[in-house]
Structures are given as C-alpha cells and as structure tokens.
N, C-alpha and C positions, 0 to 999 in steps of 0.2 A: 876339631879337624876341619870343619867348614871354614872357620875364621882363618886358619893357616892356609887353607887352599885358596881362599879369596885373596890373601896377601900375595901368594905366589902368582895367581892369575893377574893381579894388578901389576906386579913387577914385570911379568912377561909381556903385558900389554904395552907398557912404556918402552920395553926393550924392542918389541916389534915395530913400534912407531919411530924408534930412533930418537926419543925424547926422554928427558928425566927432569927432576926438579932442579938439579944443578945446571942443566943445559937450557934453562928457560929463556936465555938470551940468544939462543941459536937462531940464525936467520932461516926463514922458510924456504925450502927447496921445492923444485918442481915435482919431485917424487914423493913429497911428504903426504900428499892426499892419498896416493896409492898405498903407502905403508899404513896409514890410518885405517883405510878400508880393510886391508888384510888383518890388521890387529883387531879390529872390531869383530870380524867374523871368527877369529880365533878365540876372542873373549866370550863370544856367544856359545861356542862349542864347549869351552871350559866351564862356563856357568851351568850349562845343561848337564854336564858330567857331574858337577858338584851337587846339583839338585836331585840327581837320579836316586841317590841313596838317602835323601832327607825327606821329612814330611813337608806339608804345605807351609806351616809356620816357619820352619827352619829355612825353607827355600826362599820365602819372602825376606827373612832376616839376612840371609846370605846375599841376596840381590841388593838390598839396601846398603849393606856393609861394603860390598864390592863397588857400588856406585860412589859411596862416600870416599873410598880410597882413591878412586879415579879422579874425582872432581874437587876434592879438598885442596889439592895443590897442582891442579892442571896448569901447564904453561900457557902463556898467552897465545903462542903460535898454534896450539891445538884448537883453541876456541876460534881464532881467526880463520884457520884452515877449514873448520866445519862450516863457518859462515860463508866462506867463498864457495864451498861445494854446494851449499843450498842455493846460493844466488846463481851459480853457474848452471844449475839444473833448470832454473826458471828462465834464465837468459837464453839457454840453448833452444828451448821450445818456442820462446818468444821470437827469436830471430828466424826460426823456421817458418813461423806463421806469416811474417812480413817479408819473406824472401822474394815474393813475386812482385812484378811491376804494377799489376792491376789489383788494387786492394779489394775490388768488388768480387773477384773470383778466388780469393784466398780461403784456405781453411776448410774446403769442402770435404776432403778425404784425407785428413792428416791424423796421424797417431799422436796423441797428446804428449806422452812421456816416452822419449826414445832412448834414454840412458838406462840400460839394464843394470849397469854397475851401481848407479845411484839408488835405484829401486831396491837392489839387494842390500846395499849398505844401510838404507833407512829401515828396512825390515829388521836388520840386526839391531839397530838403535831402539826400535820399538820392543823387540823381545827382551832386550837388556833393561827396558823401562827407564831409558835415559831421555825420553822425549821432553819431559817437563824441564830438563836442564837447558834445553835449546828453545824454549818458548819465546824468550825475548829476541833471540836471533831470528827465528822464523817470522815473528811479527815485523821486525825491522826490514827483512827482505821482502815480505809481503807488501808493506806500505810503500817501500821504495820502488818496487817493481811496478805497482799500479801507477804511481806518480810519473815514473819515466815513460810508461806507455801512453798515458792520457795526454801529458803535456807534449810529448813528441808527436803523437798522432794529430792532435787538434791545432797545433801551432800554425797560425796564418791561413787556416782553411775554414772559410765561412760559408761557402756556397754549396757544400755537399754534406750529406748526413754523416756524422761521425759516431753517433750513439749506436747505430746498427753495427758498425765495425767493432766497437767496444763490446757489444753484446756477444758477437761471435768470438772475439778474443777471450772473453770471460768463460764461455761455454767450452771452447776447444783448448784453451791454454791454462787459465788460472784455476778453475774449479778442478780439473783432473790433477793438476799439480798439488792442490791442497788436499785432495783425497789420498794421494800418496803420502803426504806429510802427516795428515791427521787421521789416517785410515783406521787404526785400532781404536782410537777414542771415539770416532764417529760411529763405529760399529756398536760400541758399548752404549752410546747415547741413543742410538736407534732402538736398541733392545729395551732400554729403560723408558724412553719418551715416545715410543711409537713413531719414529722417523723424524721427530722434530729437530734432531741434531743437524741434519743436512739442510733443513729449511732455515735454521738459525744461521748456519754458515753462509748459505746463499744470500740471506738478507744482509749480513755483515758485508759481504763482498759487494753487493749492489750499492749499499750506502757509501762505502769507501770510494768506489768508482764514481758515483754521482758527486760526492763532495770534491773530489779531485777535478772532475769535469767543470764544476762551477768555478773553482779557483782558477783553472786554466782560462776559462772564458772571461772571468773578471779581470785577469791580467791584461787581456787584449780588448776589453770592452770599448775603449775609446776608438780603436781602429774599426771595431765592428760597427759602432755608431757612424763613423765617418764613411764607411762603405755601404751603409743602408740606402736603398732596399736590397742591394745585391747580397747582403749578408742575412737576409730574412731566414734562411735555413738555420743558421747558428742561433738566431734570436729565438726561434720557435723551440729548438732543442733546449736552450737555456731556460726558457719558461717552464717547460715540462720538468726539467731536473730541479729547478728551484722549488717547485711545488712539493717535491719529496724531501729536499734537504733543509728548506726554510732558512737559507743563508742570505736573506734579504738585507739584513743589517750590515753584513760584510760587504755586500755589493754596493750599498749606498755609501758607506764610508770610503771605500776604495775609489769609486767613480767620482765622488765629490772631490777627493784629493787630486785625482788625475786631471780633472777639468781645470782646477785651479792652477796646476803646474804647467799643463800643456796648452791651455787655451786662453786663460784670463791673464794676458800680459800685453805689453805695448807692441810687441812684434806682430801680433795677430790683428788684422783689420776687422772692422765691425761687421762687414758682410760675412766674413768667414765665421765669426763667433755666432752670428744669427743663424747661419746654415747649420752649424753643429748643434746649436740649441734646438732647432726644429727637429733634426734627426734624433736628438736625445729624447724629446717629447714623444716621438713616434715609437722609439724602441722601448722606453720605460712604460708606456701605456700598454704595450704588448706583454711585458713582463709582469706588470702590476696594474690591472684595469682600475683599481681603486685610487690610483694617483698618489699613494702615500710615498712610494719611492721617488716619484717626480717632485713632490713637494720638498723632500729633503735634499735631493741632488741638485735641483735647479735653482735653489735659493741664492747661492753665491753668483751664479751666472746672471740672474735677474738683477741683483744689486750692482754687479759690474756694468751691465749694459745700461742701467739707469744713470750711472755716473759718466758714461761716455757721451760726449757732446754730439756725435754724429749718428747716434743710434736711431733716432726718429727719422732722420733723412734717409738712412739706409733702408729702413723698413718700408717707408713710403715709396722709395725708388724701386725696390724689388717688387713691390705690389703691382706697379704699373709697367714693369719692364718684362716683356715676354721671354727674354733670354735668361732671366734670373732663376726660373724654374719653380722652386717650392712655393714661394709666396704668390707668385703669379697664378699658379694652379689653384692655390687656396682661395684666391679671390674669385676664380671662375667656378667654384663648387656650386652645384645647383641646390644641394640640401643644406647649405651653410646657414646658420642662424644670424639674426641681426645682432650687431655688437651693442651691448648695453651693460657694460661692466662697471661695477662699483668696487673700488679697491678695498683691501683688507683693513686699511686704517679706519674706515668708517665704522666697521663692525667693532673694532677695538675700542673706540671712544664712545660708542653708543651708550646712552644711559639705560640702566636696568629698569624695566617696567614690570608689570604684573605677569607678563608672559615670558619673562626672561628665563633662559635655560643655559646651562654651561655648554661650552663649545664641544662638539663631537670630537672623538679621538680620530675620526677620519680626516683625510687631507682637506685643507681649506679649498684647494683647487678642485677637489672632487665635489665639494658642496656647492660650488659656483656653477653658473650656467655656461662656463667656458669649456666644460669637459667635451673632448672630441673636436674642439675648434681651435686650431693653432693661432689664427689671427687674434682671437680673443685672449689667448694666453700672452701674446706679445703686447696687446693693448694694456693688459693688466699690470705690466711692468710699471706703468705710470699711473694706473688707476683711473684714467679718463681718456676718452676718445678725442676730445677737443684739440689736444696738442697735435695729434696726427692729422686731423682735418685741416688745422691751420698750416701745418708743414706742407701738406699737399697743395694748399692754396698758393703758398710761396713758390713751390717747385713748378706748379702749372704756370704761374706768371712768368717765371724765368724761361720756360719752354716757349711760351707764346710770343715773347718779345725778343728772344735771342735768335732770330732768323732775319736774314736780309730780305727774304720773300715772306709773304704771309704764311702762317703755319697751317698745315692741313690738320683739321680738327677731328676727322672721322675716328681715328684711334682713341683720342682723348675723350670723345663723346661716349665711346663704348666703355672705357675705363670708368668714366664718371657715373654711368648708369649702374655699373657693378658696385661701385663704392657707395652709391645712394642706397642700394639694396642692403648693404652691410651696415652703413653708418646712419642712414636715414636721410630723407629729402631735405629737411630743414637745415641740417648741418652743412650741406654742400650747395646751398642756394647761391652763394657768392660765386662759386666755381662755374655754375651753370650760366650766370650772367657774363662771366669772363669769356667763355667760349662763344656766347652769342655776340659779344663785342667784336671778336675776331671775324666771325662770319659777316657781320654788318660792315666791318672795315673793308672786306673784299668787295662788297657791292659799291661802297663809296669810291674805292680806287678806280673802278671802271668809268666813273664820270670825269676823271682827271687824265688828260692825254699827255702824261709825263712819264717817260721811261726812267727818269732820274730818281723819282720819289715813290715810295710805297709807305703809307702811313697806317698805323694801328691806333684807332680811337678807342679809348678805354673809359669806362664809367668810374670816376674817381672813388666813389663811395664803396664800390664792391671789390676793387683791386687793392693789393697791398701798396703801401706808400712807395713810390718810385724814387730813385736817387735824385737828389737835388744838388749834387756837386756842381760848383761853378767852373765853367770852362770857356776859354776864348778860342773859337774855331779859327783855323788858319785862313788868312784872307782869300787864298785860291779857292777854298771850299765855301767860305761864308756867303759870298754873293749868290752863288747858284743855290745853296741851301735855303737862304732867306727868301729868294724869289719863288722857289717851289713851295715853301711852307705858306707863303702869303697867298699864292694861287689856290692851294688846297683849302685854306681857311675861308676864303671868299666863297668857294663852292659849297663848303659845309654850312656856312651861315645862311646861304640861300636855301639849302635843303632842310636845315634843322633849326631855323630861327625859333626862338631867341637864344639858342645854345651857342656857346663860344668855346673855342679850343685854347688850351694852355699847353704850349709845346714843351716837351722834356727832351731837349737836344742831347743831353749827356747820356741818355739811355739808348739813343739811336745807334744803328750799325751802318757800316760802309763797306762796300766791296772795292778793293784796290787791286790793280794789276801793276806789279813792280817789274821793271825791265832792268837787268843787270848787264854789266859791261861784257861778260862772257857770252852774251846772246841768250841768256836764260831768262825766262819770264815765269812769273808765278802769281796766282790770284790768292788774295787774302780776304777773308771776311772777318772784320775786326770791329771793335767799338769805335765810336767817334773820337774818343780820347787817343786811342792808338793811331788812328788815321791822322789826327792833327800832329802828333809827335813826328811821325815819319815824313809828313809833308814839309816840316821845317828842315829836314835833311835834303829835300829836293832843292831848296834855295841855297843851302850851304852844306858842304860835305862834312863839316865839323862843327859841333855845338857843345858848349859846356852845360852842366846841369843847371847853373844859375840862369843861363840864357833861355833854356827851355821852360823853366819855372816862370820867368818873367813874361814870356811870350804866350803861355797857355793859361796862366792864373791857377795852375795846379800846385798844391802843396808839395814841398820837396820830397817828403817821405812817400807820397803817392806817386810822384814822378819816377822815383827810383824803382818802385814796384812795377809801374807800367812799362818803362823802357826795357826792363828785363825780358819782356816778351820778345822784342825785336832782337835782343842780344842772343837769346836762346835759339832763335830761328836763324841766326847767322847773318842777319841783314845789316846790323851795325855792330861795332865793337868798341870796347873801352880802351883807348890808346894811352890814357893816363888817368890818374884818379879824378873822377867827375868830368872827364872829357871824353866825348863820344864822336865817332866818325863812321861813315859808310864802310862796311867791311871790304877790305882789299880783295878778298876772294870769297865769294858767297858759297857757303856749303849747304847743300840741300839735306834737310833732316828727314831722310827716308821718304822720298816722294811716293813710293809704292804704297805706303800706309796712309798717306794724306789725301783727303779729298780736295778739290779746288777750293772749297771753303774751309779755312783753317781757323775757325772762330776760337778766340781766346777763352779757355774754360773758365777763367776767373770771372769773366763777365756774367756767367750764369749765377754767380753767387753775390755779385755786387750791384746788379741792376735793381734789386729790391732791397729796401731797408728792413732789417729785422734785428732783434736784440741778440740773435745767435751769431756767434763768430764761426768762421769756417775752420774746422779742425784739420790738422794734418794727419790723415789716416794712412800715410805712406811711411810709417816709422821704420819698417823693415827695409824698404827701398833706400831710405836715407842712410841707414847703417851700412848697407852695402856700398853706397857711394863714398862714404867717409873712409871705409876700408880700402877701396880701390885707390883713392887719392893719397891715402897714407902710404900704401905699398908701392904704387906706380908713379906717383908724382903728378905732373900736369897732364891732363887728358882732354881731348876735344869731345864735343857732344856725341858724335857718331861712335867713337871708341867706347865711351861710357855705355851707350845704348847697346852695342854689340856684347859687351861683357855682362851687362845685367840680364840680357836675354838668355845667356848661358847659365848664370847663377840663379836666376828666378824663372826657370823654364815653366813652372806651373802657373805663375801669375801672368805670363805673356804681356809684359809691360809695353805699352805703346809709346811712340815718340811724343805724343801730346801729353800723356801722363808724366813722362820723364821731364818734359819741359816745365810742367807745373811744379814737380818736386824740386827741381833745380832752382826755380824761381823762389820758392819758399825758403830754401836753404840759403840762398843769397840774401834774402831779406833778414833772416835770422843771424846773418854774418857767420854762418858755419863754413861757407866756402866763398870764394871770390871768382869772378870771371874777367879775364883780360886777354885781348888779342886772340879770341877764339878758343881759349883754353880755360879749363876750370882747375882750381887749386884750393888747398886748405887755407883758411884765414890764419894769418900769422898772429900769434898771441905774444904780446910784449911781456916779458917777465918783470915782476915787480922789483 
C-alpha cells in the first residue's frame, strides 16, 4: 500500500507542477516556480499521511521510493527552476544589502532572509529529504554568488578597505542564507560534533571569499602597482589574504604574464618601464618580504631593460632630476647603503671550494645586500656600477658645455655629493674635477673684457672625449671668433704658463637673433654648426645641399640631419629636392612653451663621443604621427602638435620633443618635409 501511495503522490506532484515526463520540452513559465512550491507542500503533506500508519523502517523506505520516483525522470525545467529559486533567494538579500549609497552604513539592522515563501519551500525540501539532490545546484549558486559579490565590490577600488565590507556581507547575507539551506544538516552535525559543523561551514565560506578576493586583486594587480602608493590599502589587504590562501604561485604567474603583455613592448618608453618596475618592487616586497615573488616576476623586466639601449641614461637622468620623483627621492635617502653589488653571474661561475654549499631556495635578490634598496636593484640589472658612473660622467659633460653661459654648478655639486655617498668617492673623482673646471672657467672669464666670448676650459684627461668633427665657420663669424679666442688664449698663457689651450670650436654654442620679414624676432641658442648653416642663408636666400656641404666641410648625411633643425622650426623650407630657401612665411612653433634659448636637443647627445648611439625612445609618438599623416595627408608642424597633445594627453609632448621626433623620422626616411608640410615618404613599387 505504501508503494502504491507513493506512486499516486508522485503523479499528483507532477500534475500540480504542470509538468510530466512527456512535457519535458515545455518552456518555463513565470508561474512554474509557484506551482512547484505548492506541489512540494502537497507532497510533504502526502508523505506525512503515508508515514503515519507505517513504522520507521517503512517510512524511510517510502521516502526513498518517493524521491526516486520524483527525480528518476525529472524534467530539466524542474531542476533549472529550483536552481533559479535558490539563486533568486541569495540575489534578493544581496541586493538589499547593497541598496544604500554609502557602503559604510549598510547592513546594520537588516533581516537576512526576507522571503518567507522560500523558507517555507526549503523546509518542505528538507522534510522530504531531497536536499542532497540539490547539493550541486546549491554549491554552484554559492560559489557564483561569492564571485559576483567580490569581483563587483572590489573592481577598481584600491584606496578604501573592502575586506571589512565583505565580512559584513558574509555575516548578514551569506551565512544566514546558508543556515536556511543547510539548517537540518547543520543541526545534526552540531549534535554529533559539538558545534564543529558551523565552524567548518564558516571556515569554508572564509576560504572561498579569500580566494575570490585574491583572484579579483590579481586581475587588477598591474593597475594597483601603477597607482601605488595610493593603492596601499588594497596591497595591505591582499598581503593579509595571501597569507591565508597561499596563492603566491598564481599571483606570480599572472603578474609576470601581464607585465610582459602590457609593459615590455616598444610602445612604452624606458622611463615608464622603470617607474612601473620600481612600483613593482615596492608592492611585491610588501606582499612577500622574502623577495621570492619579486625574483620570479621581475626577471623578464630586468632582462628587457638590460637590452634597451637607453636604460642606463634614463636611470641616471631620473636620479639627478628632481621632477622624476621615485629615483630622485631614492638618491636622497639618509639611511641608504652604499652600492657595492656583484651580479649573479659571478656566483654562478665561481669554482667550488671546501666551503661550497648549494644555493639556498630563497630568492637570490633576498640573499644580496640590495634588499630594501631600489637603486641597488637597478644597478644589479647590469651587475656593475661602473656603467652608471660612466653614463653620469657623459651626461654631466653634456650639461656643463651645452649652455651659452657658464653652467651654475650648485645643484650638480649637491647631486655629486649624494652620488659619492652611494657609489664611492673614487668612482666619481673625474666628475668632481669637471665641476671644478667650470668654476675655474668662471674666474678666468672675469679677466677677459669680452661680451662676445665665454670659454669653458676643461682638463682633457678627466673629461670624456669631445667631438672632433671638422667644420668651416662662416666668414662673418670666423674673424670675430678667432680674434676672441686668440685674446683669451694669450690671457690664459700668461696666467697658467706653460699650459696651452686647444680649442674645440665644433662643440661651442652661439646665440643668434633672427629677424623675419613679418617683423618677428626670435633668439636661438644653437650649436656652432647650426649657426654656420643659417648664416649662409643670410648671404643667399636659396642654397643647395651640395653648396652647404662644400661651404661648411660637413658630410652630406650630417648636413641633412642638422638642417632639419631649422626646417622643423620653420626658418627654412625645402622648395625642391635638396634645395633650401628662407621660409616665405615663418611659423612660430609655440612661443608660449619656448624659452628665448631654444638649444637643439641633439647637441646634448653629440657634443661628447661615446660608443653609445642615441636611441629613439619615442616609438609611440612616431606611430601616432604615421597614423595622422596616413589618415589626414599633408600636415604642418603646429597641426601635428595640436593633434598629438589631444591623443597623448598623458605624455604632454612639448614642441621641442616633437621637433626631435620629426627630425629622426625624416632621417629614417619615414616622412618627408617640404614647403612647411610633413608627408609620408613615397615608396616606389618594385
């Protein structure tokens, strides 16, 4: 009789639901959930009636048989509807928790489960002993709900505590919801295990929330690093959560891949890569003070920076530039140790002695003296400090001689003292002599009553080799230059006998005032080569490239490079291939951004000889320029500058930098300049 009754109850259940095995393809309607709730309550009543006249064993058998009849051929719509009901119950209370505008004031007096219908329905499910049939569905909703909450709450929020809100959400939403879902089983576990069931459930919830929080932060870790130290709150929370989940391997693998994809490419300039690398060091040292994470993640960045030709120059420039921020502050640290780093390669190739021991499983960076010192980390990219000292020597020489007036050395003296503290006095002895030469030159110039000449006397042994390019100075300048140089040499011989001066005219600078037909005047501080070139246009409005080469003794390739400076400033124009003339209408390249002295930046790199070539670190800017000329055709300098300032708003590109980039692109024959307009170089098809 019990079996027959169970069959009748099962048939009645599907009839009340409006579903049957034959109607398994029926589409889910809005009222299906309500019919399932009513059918479940009816089934519970029927089962209680069947069990009233049976013993315990028969009651258990009847329940199992009834459940088998229901779930053996349950339509998909039934399972899907139950899943939707479970998920809707969690979503309802979740949305109520976050319904306020101010998250800090939410959830203080909220009832966790508001749907009495769902509570009654799930009580029926528990009495029917159907809960285990929905375990997979409950787990799916449970994990999906936590993931949605954590990722939605933490997305792009780095400066405020998120774990506190997640803890309140767990206590007021998730745990009460789970107690409703798992109520009967939790009660049984509590009786058998003295309350450990609730503790186990809470531990599982904490672990799942922590794991999702770590994954959410890992997905945005590059942005967190870029925003550091403003993102310090997110970093500290991630450190605490990582200590519980131990997902360090996932973080290292993900961040390493992200850095290679978003940072280590030609579109990022070296200064940007170095800044992100410094922030990465700081963040990873908070997350893992042992530096094991840093050793794994930073290795591709270090290899990439080592291959970049301008890395050393960027590091040294940022060290001595107060506007650069991170490295300048690092140099001024009072507690910073002296740099004395030996690269890993020396350890690798060292011969095994009697005291040899295998390498520790700790990070190599952690075992070195560079822990806590960012500058030492950067030096360790190359394994020696000499390359940085030598680069600073070249850059200091450029600064000291690239001025029409004598350089003020107070700031450089301060930087030198700080560098000596980090690199040692012996390494920077040459630089100390260079600064002393400039100060001595100031005193020597006071003995010469010439407003036309200011000379810098350098000690050849201590300075980098200066340019020895041959140049024939324009006759208008040569007479006055030679007279002033001779007068200064006589004075020097009288004061410093038996020393003699060897003049490097090609390194000298000249200040020119150019007057244009429109009544515009402008002052240029340029190299002597540029001054000689423009003086030839004073005699003749039009010159060919061959005429200029013959008159100045400058190689043709160098002449094209130098004349591009005047073309980019709109002073002269190319009226025909290799034929140049004074511009018919001078256009001012943003006077508001230019100082009266508009020294050619290229001079800073060519005044001293070195084996290093000057890299083009403006790859992104060049790509934008090529795109503009491809889409818009011929464009003047000012139009290109205005468009780039819109497209590259973060970089704030200056007119001087743009002039340099355009000049390099002309030299590489990527673009052409003619009659005040830039255009793409025509490529003849084969």
